[in-house]
C-alpha positions as CSV (number, residue, x, y, z in Angstrom):
1,X,-10.7,5.1,-63.6
2,X,-9.5,6.0,-60.3
3,X,-12.3,6.0,-58.5
4,X,-11.9,1.6,-59.4
5,X,-7.9,2.2,-57.2
6,X,-8.8,3.8,-54.5
7,X,-11.6,1.3,-53.7
8,X,-9.8,-1.7,-54.5
9,X,-7.0,-0.1,-52.5
10,X,-9.0,0.5,-49.3
11,X,-10.4,-3.9,-50.2
12,X,-6.5,-4.1,-49.2
13,X,-6.2,-2.4,-46.5
14,X,-9.4,-3.5,-45.3
15,X,-8.3,-7.2,-45.5
16,X,-5.0,-7.6,-44.7
17,X,-5.7,-5.4,-40.6
18,X,-3.3,-4.7,-38.1
19,X,-3.2,-7.7,-35.6
20,X,-5.3,-6.1,-32.9
21,X,-8.0,-7.4,-31.5
22,X,-10.7,-7.3,-28.9
23,X,-9.5,-7.8,-25.6
24,X,-10.6,-10.9,-24.8
25,X,-11.2,-12.4,-28.0
26,X,-7.2,-14.2,-28.4
27,X,-6.7,-16.7,-25.9
28,X,-4.5,-19.8,-24.4
29,X,-7.4,-21.0,-23.0
30,X,-10.3,-22.9,-25.2
31,X,-13.8,-22.8,-25.1
32,X,-14.1,-26.0,-23.2
33,X,-12.4,-25.1,-20.4
34,X,-14.9,-25.2,-17.4
35,X,-13.3,-26.1,-14.5
36,X,-9.4,-24.4,-13.8
37,X,-6.7,-26.2,-11.6
38,X,-4.1,-23.4,-9.6
39,X,-2.1,-26.1,-7.0
40,X,-0.1,-24.4,-5.0
41,X,3.1,-23.2,-7.0
42,X,6.8,-25.0,-6.0
43,X,9.4,-23.0,-5.0
44,X,12.7,-23.0,-5.8
45,X,13.7,-19.8,-3.5
46,X,14.5,-19.9,0.2
47,X,12.4,-17.1,1.4
48,X,9.5,-18.3,3.7
49,X,5.6,-18.4,2.0
50,X,6.3,-16.9,-1.3
51,X,4.6,-19.4,-3.3
52,X,1.5,-19.3,-1.5
53,X,1.3,-15.5,-1.9
54,X,1.6,-15.3,-5.5
55,X,-1.1,-18.3,-5.9
56,X,-3.4,-16.4,-3.5
57,X,-3.0,-13.5,-6.2
58,X,-3.4,-15.9,-9.1
59,X,-6.3,-17.6,-8.2
60,X,-8.0,-14.2,-6.8
61,X,-7.8,-12.3,-10.2
62,X,-8.8,-15.9,-12.2
63,X,-11.9,-15.1,-10.0
64,X,-12.1,-11.0,-10.1
65,X,-12.1,-11.3,-14.1
66,X,-12.5,-14.6,-15.3
67,X,-15.9,-17.3,-14.9
68,X,-13.6,-20.4,-14.7
69,X,-14.1,-22.3,-11.3
70,X,-11.0,-22.1,-9.6
71,X,-10.1,-25.3,-7.3
72,X,-6.8,-26.3,-5.8
73,X,-7.1,-30.6,-7.6
74,X,-6.5,-31.3,-10.9
75,X,-8.8,-34.2,-10.5
76,X,-11.9,-33.4,-12.3
77,X,-10.3,-29.9,-13.8
78,X,-10.6,-29.2,-17.3
79,X,-7.2,-27.5,-17.5
80,X,-4.2,-27.3,-15.1
81,X,-2.3,-23.4,-14.5
82,X,1.6,-24.1,-12.6
83,X,3.6,-22.1,-11.2
84,X,7.1,-22.0,-10.0
85,X,8.6,-19.5,-8.0
86,X,12.1,-19.9,-9.6
87,X,14.5,-17.7,-7.8
88,X,13.5,-14.4,-5.4
89,X,16.6,-11.9,-3.7
90,X,16.7,-8.5,-2.7
91,X,19.5,-6.6,-2.4
92,X,20.1,-2.5,-1.0
93,X,19.5,-0.1,-3.8
94,X,19.9,3.0,-2.2
95,X,22.2,4.3,1.4
96,X,21.6,6.4,3.8
97,X,24.5,9.3,3.1
98,X,24.7,10.1,6.6
99,X,24.3,6.7,8.3
100,X,25.7,4.9,5.4
101,X,23.4,2.2,6.5
102,X,20.6,0.5,3.7
103,X,17.7,2.8,3.0
104,X,15.7,1.3,0.8
105,X,16.2,-2.9,-1.3
106,X,14.9,-3.6,-4.5
107,X,13.2,-7.6,-4.3
108,X,12.9,-9.6,-7.4
109,X,10.6,-12.8,-8.2
110,X,10.9,-15.0,-11.2
111,X,8.5,-17.3,-12.0
112,X,8.2,-20.4,-15.0
113,X,3.7,-20.5,-15.7
114,X,2.7,-23.6,-17.7
115,X,-1.2,-24.1,-18.3
116,X,-1.7,-28.0,-20.2
117,X,-4.9,-29.3,-20.7
118,X,-6.5,-32.1,-19.2
119,X,-5.3,-33.9,-21.9
120,X,-1.4,-33.0,-21.9
121,X,-1.3,-30.2,-24.3
122,X,0.5,-27.2,-23.5
123,X,-1.7,-24.1,-24.1
124,X,0.5,-21.6,-22.7
125,X,4.0,-21.4,-20.9
126,X,5.7,-18.1,-19.6
127,X,9.4,-19.4,-18.9
128,X,11.2,-15.9,-17.5
129,X,7.9,-13.6,-15.7
130,X,10.1,-10.9,-14.1
131,X,8.7,-8.7,-11.5
132,X,10.6,-5.8,-9.2
133,X,9.7,-4.0,-6.6
134,X,11.3,-1.3,-4.4
135,X,10.7,-1.3,-0.5
136,X,11.7,1.2,2.0
137,X,13.3,0.2,5.6
138,X,12.8,1.6,9.0
139,X,15.3,3.6,10.1
140,X,14.1,3.9,14.0
141,X,15.1,0.1,15.5
142,X,12.7,1.5,18.2
143,X,9.7,1.3,15.8
144,X,10.7,-1.7,13.7
145,X,8.6,-3.2,10.6
146,X,9.5,-5.7,8.7
147,X,8.6,-4.2,4.8
148,X,9.6,-7.2,2.7
149,X,6.3,-9.3,3.7
150,X,3.7,-6.6,2.3
151,X,6.3,-6.3,-1.2
152,X,5.8,-9.7,-2.2
153,X,2.0,-9.3,-1.9
154,X,2.1,-6.0,-4.1
155,X,4.6,-7.5,-6.2
156,X,2.4,-11.0,-6.2
157,X,-0.8,-8.9,-6.8
158,X,0.8,-7.8,-10.0
159,X,2.1,-10.4,-11.9
160,X,-1.2,-11.7,-10.9
161,X,-2.4,-9.4,-13.4
162,X,0.2,-9.4,-15.6
163,X,0.2,-13.0,-16.3
164,X,-3.9,-13.5,-16.2
165,X,-3.5,-10.8,-19.3
166,X,-1.2,-12.0,-20.8
167,X,-3.4,-15.8,-20.8
168,X,-6.7,-14.2,-21.6
169,X,-5.1,-11.6,-24.3
170,X,-2.3,-13.3,-26.2
171,X,-0.6,-9.8,-26.3
């Protein structure tokens, strides 16, 4: 009797599972999607070119990690990935104690992503992608280098990696 009970417990444990899955097996993108349109993101922020940097990062990540044919027009695509930059802000983070000048900044970007099938069915949405990055300001004005552009590029790369992972792995 103890042996039968033991086998029953093992069988039940195997059947219930724990919710884990192998990466790439649970995806928001149906298997019928071969061509993915990724038009330039829309922006509601006042900063220059953030939408282009984010779009390029997402396309680069999709080309690197998937086998989808990426196009920028919705005509002829099986699904469309649309992004909207909802906000972008730069705020002082730390100050130099001797001069009182800002020594680093925090850049924050919030975006919305939707994936829609050709027939209009919503496959994926995330309204609150929020990413932050810190960058240092240049204290020597004669050698001033604008650092917010590279910070946006780093932020876009991190955003693209997280977004594609979420899209492909359903985590």
